[in-house]
mmCIF file of the N, C-alpha and C atoms, coordinates in Angstrom:
data_MODEL
# 
_entry.id   MODEL 
# 
loop_
_atom_site.group_PDB 
_atom_site.id 
_atom_site.type_symbol 
_atom_site.label_atom_id 
_atom_site.label_alt_id 
_atom_site.label_comp_id 
_atom_site.label_asym_id 
_atom_site.label_entity_id 
_atom_site.label_seq_id 
_atom_site.pdbx_PDB_ins_code 
_atom_site.Cartn_x 
_atom_site.Cartn_y 
_atom_site.Cartn_z 
_atom_site.occupancy 
_atom_site.B_iso_or_equiv 
_atom_site.pdbx_formal_charge 
_atom_site.auth_seq_id 
_atom_site.auth_comp_id 
_atom_site.auth_asym_id 
_atom_site.auth_atom_id 
_atom_site.pdbx_PDB_model_num 
ATOM 1   N N  . MET A 1 1  ? 0.826   -1.193 0.000   1.00 0.00 ? 1  MET A N  1 
ATOM 2   C CA . MET A 1 1  ? 0.000   0.000  0.000   1.00 0.00 ? 1  MET A CA 1 
ATOM 3   C C  . MET A 1 1  ? 0.868   1.254  0.000   1.00 0.00 ? 1  MET A C  1 
ATOM 4   N N  . ASP A 1 2  ? 0.363   2.269  -0.632  1.00 0.00 ? 2  ASP A N  1 
ATOM 5   C CA . ASP A 1 2  ? 1.060   3.547  -0.702  1.00 0.00 ? 2  ASP A CA 1 
ATOM 6   C C  . ASP A 1 2  ? 0.794   4.362  0.557   1.00 0.00 ? 2  ASP A C  1 
ATOM 7   N N  . ILE A 1 3  ? 1.858   4.928  1.129   1.00 0.00 ? 3  ILE A N  1 
ATOM 8   C CA . ILE A 1 3  ? 1.729   5.791  2.296   1.00 0.00 ? 3  ILE A CA 1 
ATOM 9   C C  . ILE A 1 3  ? 1.529   7.222  1.814   1.00 0.00 ? 3  ILE A C  1 
ATOM 10  N N  . ARG A 1 4  ? 0.486   7.887  2.321   1.00 0.00 ? 4  ARG A N  1 
ATOM 11  C CA . ARG A 1 4  ? 0.157   9.262  1.959   1.00 0.00 ? 4  ARG A CA 1 
ATOM 12  C C  . ARG A 1 4  ? 0.735   10.253 2.952   1.00 0.00 ? 4  ARG A C  1 
ATOM 13  N N  . LYS A 1 5  ? 0.741   9.875  4.243   1.00 0.00 ? 5  LYS A N  1 
ATOM 14  C CA . LYS A 1 5  ? 1.181   10.787 5.292   1.00 0.00 ? 5  LYS A CA 1 
ATOM 15  C C  . LYS A 1 5  ? 1.742   9.984  6.450   1.00 0.00 ? 5  LYS A C  1 
ATOM 16  N N  . ILE A 1 6  ? 2.784   10.528 7.084   1.00 0.00 ? 6  ILE A N  1 
ATOM 17  C CA . ILE A 1 6  ? 3.334   9.923  8.289   1.00 0.00 ? 6  ILE A CA 1 
ATOM 18  C C  . ILE A 1 6  ? 3.515   11.024 9.327   1.00 0.00 ? 6  ILE A C  1 
ATOM 19  N N  . SER A 1 7  ? 3.144   10.714 10.552  1.00 0.00 ? 7  SER A N  1 
ATOM 20  C CA . SER A 1 7  ? 3.294   11.640 11.673  1.00 0.00 ? 7  SER A CA 1 
ATOM 21  C C  . SER A 1 7  ? 4.209   10.988 12.691  1.00 0.00 ? 7  SER A C  1 
ATOM 22  N N  . ILE A 1 8  ? 5.277   11.674 13.058  1.00 0.00 ? 8  ILE A N  1 
ATOM 23  C CA . ILE A 1 8  ? 6.297   11.141 13.960  1.00 0.00 ? 8  ILE A CA 1 
ATOM 24  C C  . ILE A 1 8  ? 6.294   11.968 15.236  1.00 0.00 ? 8  ILE A C  1 
ATOM 25  N N  . GLY A 1 9  ? 6.114   11.312 16.375  1.00 0.00 ? 9  GLY A N  1 
ATOM 26  C CA . GLY A 1 9  ? 6.171   12.007 17.658  1.00 0.00 ? 9  GLY A CA 1 
ATOM 27  C C  . GLY A 1 9  ? 5.147   11.465 18.635  1.00 0.00 ? 9  GLY A C  1 
ATOM 28  N N  . PRO A 1 10 ? 5.310   11.810 19.905  1.00 0.00 ? 10 PRO A N  1 
ATOM 29  C CA . PRO A 1 10 ? 4.481   11.224 20.948  1.00 0.00 ? 10 PRO A CA 1 
ATOM 30  C C  . PRO A 1 10 ? 3.049   11.760 21.003  1.00 0.00 ? 10 PRO A C  1 
ATOM 31  N N  . ASP A 1 11 ? 2.807   12.969 20.544  1.00 0.00 ? 11 ASP A N  1 
ATOM 32  C CA . ASP A 1 11 ? 1.477   13.572 20.617  1.00 0.00 ? 11 ASP A CA 1 
ATOM 33  C C  . ASP A 1 11 ? 1.076   14.026 19.217  1.00 0.00 ? 11 ASP A C  1 
ATOM 34  N N  . TYR A 1 12 ? 0.124   13.323 18.621  1.00 0.00 ? 12 TYR A N  1 
ATOM 35  C CA . TYR A 1 12 ? -0.249  13.559 17.227  1.00 0.00 ? 12 TYR A CA 1 
ATOM 36  C C  . TYR A 1 12 ? -0.624  15.017 16.959  1.00 0.00 ? 12 TYR A C  1 
ATOM 37  N N  . LYS A 1 13 ? -1.389  15.629 17.856  1.00 0.00 ? 13 LYS A N  1 
ATOM 38  C CA . LYS A 1 13 ? -1.882  16.990 17.606  1.00 0.00 ? 13 LYS A CA 1 
ATOM 39  C C  . LYS A 1 13 ? -0.828  18.076 17.807  1.00 0.00 ? 13 LYS A C  1 
ATOM 40  N N  . SER A 1 14 ? -0.035  17.972 18.864  1.00 0.00 ? 14 SER A N  1 
ATOM 41  C CA . SER A 1 14 ? 0.843   19.105 19.171  1.00 0.00 ? 14 SER A CA 1 
ATOM 42  C C  . SER A 1 14 ? 2.332   18.771 19.223  1.00 0.00 ? 14 SER A C  1 
ATOM 43  N N  . GLY A 1 15 ? 2.687   17.499 19.259  1.00 0.00 ? 15 GLY A N  1 
ATOM 44  C CA . GLY A 1 15 ? 4.096   17.177 19.400  1.00 0.00 ? 15 GLY A CA 1 
ATOM 45  C C  . GLY A 1 15 ? 4.685   16.359 18.267  1.00 0.00 ? 15 GLY A C  1 
ATOM 46  N N  . ALA A 1 16 ? 3.932   16.188 17.181  1.00 0.00 ? 16 ALA A N  1 
ATOM 47  C CA . ALA A 1 16 ? 4.408   15.343 16.087  1.00 0.00 ? 16 ALA A CA 1 
ATOM 48  C C  . ALA A 1 16 ? 4.791   16.182 14.874  1.00 0.00 ? 16 ALA A C  1 
ATOM 49  N N  . MET A 1 17 ? 5.729   15.663 14.104  1.00 0.00 ? 17 MET A N  1 
ATOM 50  C CA . MET A 1 17 ? 6.075   16.235 12.804  1.00 0.00 ? 17 MET A CA 1 
ATOM 51  C C  . MET A 1 17 ? 5.284   15.459 11.756  1.00 0.00 ? 17 MET A C  1 
ATOM 52  N N  . HIS A 1 18 ? 4.690   16.165 10.809  1.00 0.00 ? 18 HIS A N  1 
ATOM 53  C CA . HIS A 1 18 ? 3.846   15.548 9.798   1.00 0.00 ? 18 HIS A CA 1 
ATOM 54  C C  . HIS A 1 18 ? 4.525   15.684 8.435   1.00 0.00 ? 18 HIS A C  1 
ATOM 55  N N  . TYR A 1 19 ? 4.587   14.582 7.705   1.00 0.00 ? 19 TYR A N  1 
ATOM 56  C CA . TYR A 1 19 ? 5.189   14.555 6.372   1.00 0.00 ? 19 TYR A CA 1 
ATOM 57  C C  . TYR A 1 19 ? 4.140   14.020 5.407   1.00 0.00 ? 19 TYR A C  1 
ATOM 58  N N  . ILE A 1 20 ? 3.823   14.812 4.365   1.00 0.00 ? 20 ILE A N  1 
ATOM 59  C CA . ILE A 1 20 ? 2.752   14.490 3.439   1.00 0.00 ? 20 ILE A CA 1 
ATOM 60  C C  . ILE A 1 20 ? 3.301   14.495 2.014   1.00 0.00 ? 20 ILE A C  1 
ATOM 61  N N  . LEU A 1 21 ? 2.879   13.521 1.209   1.00 0.00 ? 21 LEU A N  1 
ATOM 62  C CA . LEU A 1 21 ? 3.291   13.504 -0.194  1.00 0.00 ? 21 LEU A CA 1 
ATOM 63  C C  . LEU A 1 21 ? 2.960   14.833 -0.863  1.00 0.00 ? 21 LEU A C  1 
ATOM 64  N N  . GLY A 1 22 ? 3.882   15.349 -1.628  1.00 0.00 ? 22 GLY A N  1 
ATOM 65  C CA . GLY A 1 22 ? 3.694   16.604 -2.346  1.00 0.00 ? 22 GLY A CA 1 
ATOM 66  C C  . GLY A 1 22 ? 3.959   17.846 -1.525  1.00 0.00 ? 22 GLY A C  1 
ATOM 67  N N  . GLN A 1 23 ? 4.246   17.684 -0.229  1.00 0.00 ? 23 GLN A N  1 
ATOM 68  C CA . GLN A 1 23 ? 4.515   18.821 0.654   1.00 0.00 ? 23 GLN A CA 1 
ATOM 69  C C  . GLN A 1 23 ? 5.823   19.496 0.272   1.00 0.00 ? 23 GLN A C  1 
ATOM 70  N N  . GLU A 1 24 ? 5.800   20.821 0.198   1.00 0.00 ? 24 GLU A N  1 
ATOM 71  C CA . GLU A 1 24 ? 7.024   21.573 -0.050  1.00 0.00 ? 24 GLU A CA 1 
ATOM 72  C C  . GLU A 1 24 ? 7.837   21.642 1.232   1.00 0.00 ? 24 GLU A C  1 
ATOM 73  N N  . ILE A 1 25 ? 9.141   21.429 1.106   1.00 0.00 ? 25 ILE A N  1 
ATOM 74  C CA . ILE A 1 25 ? 10.044  21.440 2.263   1.00 0.00 ? 25 ILE A CA 1 
ATOM 75  C C  . ILE A 1 25 ? 11.322  22.171 1.894   1.00 0.00 ? 25 ILE A C  1 
ATOM 76  N N  . LEU A 1 26 ? 12.155  22.409 2.885   1.00 0.00 ? 26 LEU A N  1 
ATOM 77  C CA . LEU A 1 26 ? 13.464  23.033 2.700   1.00 0.00 ? 26 LEU A CA 1 
ATOM 78  C C  . LEU A 1 26 ? 13.351  24.333 1.911   1.00 0.00 ? 26 LEU A C  1 
ATOM 79  N N  . GLY A 1 27 ? 12.468  25.206 2.375   1.00 0.00 ? 27 GLY A N  1 
ATOM 80  C CA . GLY A 1 27 ? 12.298  26.501 1.735   1.00 0.00 ? 27 GLY A CA 1 
ATOM 81  C C  . GLY A 1 27 ? 11.558  26.459 0.412   1.00 0.00 ? 27 GLY A C  1 
ATOM 82  N N  . GLY A 1 28 ? 10.868  25.373 0.149   1.00 0.00 ? 28 GLY A N  1 
ATOM 83  C CA . GLY A 1 28 ? 10.114  25.244 -1.096  1.00 0.00 ? 28 GLY A CA 1 
ATOM 84  C C  . GLY A 1 28 ? 10.929  24.758 -2.274  1.00 0.00 ? 28 GLY A C  1 
ATOM 85  N N  . ASP A 1 29 ? 12.206  24.462 -2.052  1.00 0.00 ? 29 ASP A N  1 
ATOM 86  C CA . ASP A 1 29 ? 13.071  23.970 -3.136  1.00 0.00 ? 29 ASP A CA 1 
ATOM 87  C C  . ASP A 1 29 ? 12.854  22.494 -3.448  1.00 0.00 ? 29 ASP A C  1 
ATOM 88  N N  . HIS A 1 30 ? 12.300  21.751 -2.494  1.00 0.00 ? 30 HIS A N  1 
ATOM 89  C CA . HIS A 1 30 ? 12.087  20.314 -2.644  1.00 0.00 ? 30 HIS A CA 1 
ATOM 90  C C  . HIS A 1 30 ? 10.641  19.981 -2.301  1.00 0.00 ? 30 HIS A C  1 
ATOM 91  N N  . ILE A 1 31 ? 10.175  18.830 -2.783  1.00 0.00 ? 31 ILE A N  1 
ATOM 92  C CA . ILE A 1 31 ? 8.880   18.309 -2.369  1.00 0.00 ? 31 ILE A CA 1 
ATOM 93  C C  . ILE A 1 31 ? 9.069   16.863 -1.902  1.00 0.00 ? 31 ILE A C  1 
ATOM 94  N N  . ILE A 1 32 ? 8.168   16.425 -1.041  1.00 0.00 ? 32 ILE A N  1 
ATOM 95  C CA . ILE A 1 32 ? 8.201   15.020 -0.619  1.00 0.00 ? 32 ILE A CA 1 
ATOM 96  C C  . ILE A 1 32 ? 7.655   14.198 -1.775  1.00 0.00 ? 32 ILE A C  1 
ATOM 97  N N  . HIS A 1 33 ? 8.484   13.320 -2.289  1.00 0.00 ? 33 HIS A N  1 
ATOM 98  C CA . HIS A 1 33 ? 8.182   12.547 -3.486  1.00 0.00 ? 33 HIS A CA 1 
ATOM 99  C C  . HIS A 1 33 ? 7.580   11.177 -3.158  1.00 0.00 ? 33 HIS A C  1 
ATOM 100 N N  . LEU A 1 34 ? 8.090   10.528 -2.117  1.00 0.00 ? 34 LEU A N  1 
ATOM 101 C CA . LEU A 1 34 ? 7.679   9.162  -1.806  1.00 0.00 ? 34 LEU A CA 1 
ATOM 102 C C  . LEU A 1 34 ? 7.898   8.892  -0.328  1.00 0.00 ? 34 LEU A C  1 
ATOM 103 N N  . ILE A 1 35 ? 6.948   8.215  0.299   1.00 0.00 ? 35 ILE A N  1 
ATOM 104 C CA . ILE A 1 35 ? 7.096   7.714  1.662   1.00 0.00 ? 35 ILE A CA 1 
ATOM 105 C C  . ILE A 1 35 ? 6.866   6.217  1.575   1.00 0.00 ? 35 ILE A C  1 
ATOM 106 N N  . LYS A 1 36 ? 7.872   5.443  1.946   1.00 0.00 ? 36 LYS A N  1 
ATOM 107 C CA . LYS A 1 36 ? 7.790   3.989  1.734   1.00 0.00 ? 36 LYS A CA 1 
ATOM 108 C C  . LYS A 1 36 ? 8.393   3.243  2.915   1.00 0.00 ? 36 LYS A C  1 
ATOM 109 N N  . GLN A 1 37 ? 7.783   2.112  3.250   1.00 0.00 ? 37 GLN A N  1 
ATOM 110 C CA . GLN A 1 37 ? 8.315   1.276  4.320   1.00 0.00 ? 37 GLN A CA 1 
ATOM 111 C C  . GLN A 1 37 ? 9.199   0.195  3.716   1.00 0.00 ? 37 GLN A C  1 
ATOM 112 N N  . ASP A 1 38 ? 10.410  0.058  4.257   1.00 0.00 ? 38 ASP A N  1 
ATOM 113 C CA . ASP A 1 38 ? 11.342  -0.988 3.834   1.00 0.00 ? 38 ASP A CA 1 
ATOM 114 C C  . ASP A 1 38 ? 10.815  -2.319 4.362   1.00 0.00 ? 38 ASP A C  1 
ATOM 115 N N  . THR A 1 39 ? 10.590  -3.274 3.484   1.00 0.00 ? 39 THR A N  1 
ATOM 116 C CA . THR A 1 39 ? 9.986   -4.541 3.893   1.00 0.00 ? 39 THR A CA 1 
ATOM 117 C C  . THR A 1 39 ? 10.903  -5.391 4.761   1.00 0.00 ? 39 THR A C  1 
ATOM 118 N N  . GLN A 1 40 ? 12.212  -5.209 4.664   1.00 0.00 ? 40 GLN A N  1 
ATOM 119 C CA . GLN A 1 40 ? 13.137  -6.003 5.470   1.00 0.00 ? 40 GLN A CA 1 
ATOM 120 C C  . GLN A 1 40 ? 13.380  -5.391 6.841   1.00 0.00 ? 40 GLN A C  1 
ATOM 121 N N  . THR A 1 41 ? 13.651  -4.088 6.900   1.00 0.00 ? 41 THR A N  1 
ATOM 122 C CA . THR A 1 41 ? 13.998  -3.442 8.169   1.00 0.00 ? 41 THR A CA 1 
ATOM 123 C C  . THR A 1 41 ? 12.788  -2.857 8.880   1.00 0.00 ? 41 THR A C  1 
ATOM 124 N N  . ARG A 1 42 ? 11.660  -2.696 8.166   1.00 0.00 ? 42 ARG A N  1 
ATOM 125 C CA . ARG A 1 42 ? 10.432  -2.080 8.682   1.00 0.00 ? 42 ARG A CA 1 
ATOM 126 C C  . ARG A 1 42 ? 10.592  -0.579 8.925   1.00 0.00 ? 42 ARG A C  1 
ATOM 127 N N  . GLU A 1 43 ? 11.701  0.009  8.495   1.00 0.00 ? 43 GLU A N  1 
ATOM 128 C CA . GLU A 1 43 ? 11.911  1.447  8.620   1.00 0.00 ? 43 GLU A CA 1 
ATOM 129 C C  . GLU A 1 43 ? 11.079  2.178  7.569   1.00 0.00 ? 43 GLU A C  1 
ATOM 130 N N  . ILE A 1 44 ? 10.729  3.422  7.894   1.00 0.00 ? 44 ILE A N  1 
ATOM 131 C CA . ILE A 1 44 ? 10.020  4.282  6.956   1.00 0.00 ? 44 ILE A CA 1 
ATOM 132 C C  . ILE A 1 44 ? 11.029  5.235  6.337   1.00 0.00 ? 44 ILE A C  1 
ATOM 133 N N  . ASN A 1 45 ? 11.090  5.285  5.016   1.00 0.00 ? 45 ASN A N  1 
ATOM 134 C CA . ASN A 1 45 ? 12.001  6.172  4.298   1.00 0.00 ? 45 ASN A CA 1 
ATOM 135 C C  . ASN A 1 45 ? 11.201  7.271  3.615   1.00 0.00 ? 45 ASN A C  1 
ATOM 136 N N  . VAL A 1 46 ? 11.689  8.505  3.725   1.00 0.00 ? 46 VAL A N  1 
ATOM 137 C CA . VAL A 1 46 ? 11.061  9.649  3.071   1.00 0.00 ? 46 VAL A CA 1 
ATOM 138 C C  . VAL A 1 46 ? 12.015  10.133 1.979   1.00 0.00 ? 46 VAL A C  1 
ATOM 139 N N  . TRP A 1 47 ? 11.527  10.101 0.742   1.00 0.00 ? 47 TRP A N  1 
ATOM 140 C CA . TRP A 1 47 ? 12.302  10.508 -0.426  1.00 0.00 ? 47 TRP A CA 1 
ATOM 141 C C  . TRP A 1 47 ? 11.809  11.873 -0.886  1.00 0.00 ? 47 TRP A C  1 
ATOM 142 N N  . ILE A 1 48 ? 12.741  12.757 -1.254  1.00 0.00 ? 48 ILE A N  1 
ATOM 143 C CA . ILE A 1 48 ? 12.385  14.095 -1.716  1.00 0.00 ? 48 ILE A CA 1 
ATOM 144 C C  . ILE A 1 48 ? 12.883  14.300 -3.147  1.00 0.00 ? 48 ILE A C  1 
ATOM 145 N N  . LYS A 1 49 ? 12.264  15.268 -3.814  1.00 0.00 ? 49 LYS A N  1 
ATOM 146 C CA . LYS A 1 49 ? 12.612  15.546 -5.205  1.00 0.00 ? 49 LYS A CA 1 
ATOM 147 C C  . LYS A 1 49 ? 12.907  17.017 -5.378  1.00 0.00 ? 49 LYS A C  1 
ATOM 148 N N  . ARG A 1 50 ? 13.951  17.291 -6.137  1.00 0.00 ? 50 ARG A N  1 
ATOM 149 C CA . ARG A 1 50 ? 14.305  18.654 -6.547  1.00 0.00 ? 50 ARG A CA 1 
ATOM 150 C C  . ARG A 1 50 ? 14.631  18.592 -8.027  1.00 0.00 ? 50 ARG A C  1 
ATOM 151 N N  . GLU A 1 51 ? 13.863  19.317 -8.806  1.00 0.00 ? 51 GLU A N  1 
ATOM 152 C CA . GLU A 1 51 ? 13.965  19.267 -10.262 1.00 0.00 ? 51 GLU A CA 1 
ATOM 153 C C  . GLU A 1 51 ? 13.838  17.817 -10.711 1.00 0.00 ? 51 GLU A C  1 
ATOM 154 N N  . ASN A 1 52 ? 14.853  17.220 -11.310 1.00 0.00 ? 52 ASN A N  1 
ATOM 155 C CA . ASN A 1 52 ? 14.758  15.839 -11.786 1.00 0.00 ? 52 ASN A CA 1 
ATOM 156 C C  . ASN A 1 52 ? 15.545  14.848 -10.932 1.00 0.00 ? 52 ASN A C  1 
ATOM 157 N N  . GLU A 1 53 ? 15.962  15.263 -9.735  1.00 0.00 ? 53 GLU A N  1 
ATOM 158 C CA . GLU A 1 53 ? 16.735  14.390 -8.859  1.00 0.00 ? 53 GLU A CA 1 
ATOM 159 C C  . GLU A 1 53 ? 15.912  13.993 -7.642  1.00 0.00 ? 53 GLU A C  1 
ATOM 160 N N  . ILE A 1 54 ? 16.039  12.729 -7.248  1.00 0.00 ? 54 ILE A N  1 
ATOM 161 C CA . ILE A 1 54 ? 15.332  12.187 -6.088  1.00 0.00 ? 54 ILE A CA 1 
ATOM 162 C C  . ILE A 1 54 ? 16.369  11.728 -5.074  1.00 0.00 ? 54 ILE A C  1 
ATOM 163 N N  . PHE A 1 55 ? 16.162  12.126 -3.795  1.00 0.00 ? 55 PHE A N  1 
ATOM 164 C CA . PHE A 1 55 ? 17.112  11.822 -2.733  1.00 0.00 ? 55 PHE A CA 1 
ATOM 165 C C  . PHE A 1 55 ? 16.391  11.183 -1.551  1.00 0.00 ? 55 PHE A C  1 
ATOM 166 N N  . LEU A 1 56 ? 17.092  10.280 -0.844  1.00 0.00 ? 56 LEU A N  1 
ATOM 167 C CA . LEU A 1 56 ? 16.607  9.800  0.442   1.00 0.00 ? 56 LEU A CA 1 
ATOM 168 C C  . LEU A 1 56 ? 16.868  10.904 1.454   1.00 0.00 ? 56 LEU A C  1 
ATOM 169 N N  . TRP A 1 57 ? 15.823  11.380 2.137   1.00 0.00 ? 57 TRP A N  1 
ATOM 170 C CA . TRP A 1 57 ? 15.941  12.514 3.046   1.00 0.00 ? 57 TRP A CA 1 
ATOM 171 C C  . TRP A 1 57 ? 15.943  12.080 4.503   1.00 0.00 ? 57 TRP A C  1 
ATOM 172 N N  . LYS A 1 58 ? 14.995  11.241 4.889   1.00 0.00 ? 58 LYS A N  1 
ATOM 173 C CA . LYS A 1 58 ? 14.885  10.829 6.285   1.00 0.00 ? 58 LYS A CA 1 
ATOM 174 C C  . LYS A 1 58 ? 14.527  9.360  6.377   1.00 0.00 ? 58 LYS A C  1 
ATOM 175 N N  . THR A 1 59 ? 14.974  8.739  7.478   1.00 0.00 ? 59 THR A N  1 
ATOM 176 C CA . THR A 1 59 ? 14.609  7.362  7.795   1.00 0.00 ? 59 THR A CA 1 
ATOM 177 C C  . THR A 1 59 ? 14.160  7.320  9.243   1.00 0.00 ? 59 THR A C  1 
ATOM 178 N N  . PHE A 1 60 ? 13.019  6.675  9.478   1.00 0.00 ? 60 PHE A N  1 
ATOM 179 C CA . PHE A 1 60 ? 12.484  6.526  10.829  1.00 0.00 ? 60 PHE A CA 1 
ATOM 180 C C  . PHE A 1 60 ? 12.390  5.046  11.157  1.00 0.00 ? 60 PHE A C  1 
ATOM 181 N N  . ASN A 1 61 ? 12.936  4.654  12.326  1.00 0.00 ? 61 ASN A N  1 
ATOM 182 C CA . ASN A 1 61 ? 12.840  3.247  12.704  1.00 0.00 ? 61 ASN A CA 1 
ATOM 183 C C  . ASN A 1 61 ? 11.559  3.006  13.487  1.00 0.00 ? 61 ASN A C  1 
ATOM 184 N N  . ASN A 1 62 ? 11.237  1.745  13.691  1.00 0.00 ? 62 ASN A N  1 
ATOM 185 C CA . ASN A 1 62 ? 9.957   1.404  14.308  1.00 0.00 ? 62 ASN A CA 1 
ATOM 186 C C  . ASN A 1 62 ? 9.928   1.607  15.824  1.00 0.00 ? 62 ASN A C  1 
ATOM 187 N N  . SER A 1 63 ? 11.000  2.087  16.430  1.00 0.00 ? 63 SER A N  1 
ATOM 188 C CA . SER A 1 63 ? 10.973  2.375  17.860  1.00 0.00 ? 63 SER A CA 1 
ATOM 189 C C  . SER A 1 63 ? 10.409  3.768  18.151  1.00 0.00 ? 63 SER A C  1 
ATOM 190 N N  . MET A 1 64 ? 10.214  4.568  17.109  1.00 0.00 ? 64 MET A N  1 
ATOM 191 C CA . MET A 1 64 ? 9.659   5.917  17.273  1.00 0.00 ? 64 MET A CA 1 
ATOM 192 C C  . MET A 1 64 ? 8.135   5.842  17.191  1.00 0.00 ? 64 MET A C  1 
ATOM 193 N N  . PRO A 1 65 ? 7.431   6.619  18.038  1.00 0.00 ? 65 PRO A N  1 
ATOM 194 C CA . PRO A 1 65 ? 5.972   6.643  17.904  1.00 0.00 ? 65 PRO A CA 1 
ATOM 195 C C  . PRO A 1 65 ? 5.578   7.299  16.580  1.00 0.00 ? 65 PRO A C  1 
ATOM 196 N N  . MET A 1 66 ? 4.692   6.634  15.832  1.00 0.00 ? 66 MET A N  1 
ATOM 197 C CA . MET A 1 66 ? 4.293   7.175  14.544  1.00 0.00 ? 66 MET A CA 1 
ATOM 198 C C  . MET A 1 66 ? 2.884   6.748  14.186  1.00 0.00 ? 66 MET A C  1 
ATOM 199 N N  . ALA A 1 67 ? 2.250   7.577  13.391  1.00 0.00 ? 67 ALA A N  1 
ATOM 200 C CA . ALA A 1 67 ? 0.944   7.268  12.791  1.00 0.00 ? 67 ALA A CA 1 
ATOM 201 C C  . ALA A 1 67 ? 1.133   7.302  11.290  1.00 0.00 ? 67 ALA A C  1 
ATOM 202 N N  . ILE A 1 68 ? 0.605   6.300  10.617  1.00 0.00 ? 68 ILE A N  1 
ATOM 203 C CA . ILE A 1 68 ? 0.738   6.196  9.164   1.00 0.00 ? 68 ILE A CA 1 
ATOM 204 C C  . ILE A 1 68 ? -0.644  6.279  8.541   1.00 0.00 ? 68 ILE A C  1 
ATOM 205 N N  . GLU A 1 69 ? -0.780  7.111  7.516   1.00 0.00 ? 69 GLU A N  1 
ATOM 206 C CA . GLU A 1 69 ? -2.017  7.192  6.733   1.00 0.00 ? 69 GLU A CA 1 
ATOM 207 C C  . GLU A 1 69 ? -1.702  6.677  5.334   1.00 0.00 ? 69 GLU A C  1 
ATOM 208 N N  . TYR A 1 70 ? -2.530  5.765  4.862   1.00 0.00 ? 70 TYR A N  1 
ATOM 209 C CA . TYR A 1 70 ? -2.342  5.165  3.549   1.00 0.00 ? 70 TYR A CA 1 
ATOM 210 C C  . TYR A 1 70 ? -3.290  5.801  2.541   1.00 0.00 ? 70 TYR A C  1 
ATOM 211 N N  . ASN A 1 71 ? -2.920  5.757  1.267   1.00 0.00 ? 71 ASN A N  1 
ATOM 212 C CA . ASN A 1 71 ? -3.835  6.156  0.206   1.00 0.00 ? 71 ASN A CA 1 
ATOM 213 C C  . ASN A 1 71 ? -4.957  5.141  0.163   1.00 0.00 ? 71 ASN A C  1 
ATOM 214 N N  . VAL A 1 72 ? -6.173  5.631  0.107   1.00 0.00 ? 72 VAL A N  1 
ATOM 215 C CA . VAL A 1 72 ? -7.336  4.753  0.000   1.00 0.00 ? 72 VAL A CA 1 
ATOM 216 C C  . VAL A 1 72 ? -8.020  5.075  -1.315  1.00 0.00 ? 72 VAL A C  1 
ATOM 217 N N  . ASN A 1 73 ? -7.979  4.126  -2.220  1.00 0.00 ? 73 ASN A N  1 
ATOM 218 C CA . ASN A 1 73 ? -8.597  4.300  -3.532  1.00 0.00 ? 73 ASN A CA 1 
ATOM 219 C C  . ASN A 1 73 ? -9.778  3.343  -3.652  1.00 0.00 ? 73 ASN A C  1 
ATOM 220 N N  . PHE A 1 74 ? -10.967 3.910  -3.771  1.00 0.00 ? 74 PHE A N  1 
ATOM 221 C CA . PHE A 1 74 ? -12.157 3.072  -3.906  1.00 0.00 ? 74 PHE A CA 1 
ATOM 222 C C  . PHE A 1 74 ? -12.592 2.985  -5.339  1.00 0.00 ? 74 PHE A C  1 
# 
């Protein structure tokens, strides 16, 4: 399943960082291109895009409190 949004932190409303596909980051120079879970390590990887280049930006391990929202296509 495709991940649409991930929230990292102990308190979803006030203490978490939220990462959403298509979100502009780093001063608007980059966008979040892909959020994907590694099937072997179970880590969540956040990939960003700038022009035609895609980079791994952040990795979150499963020991961090997180909420994951998936794309739901009916």
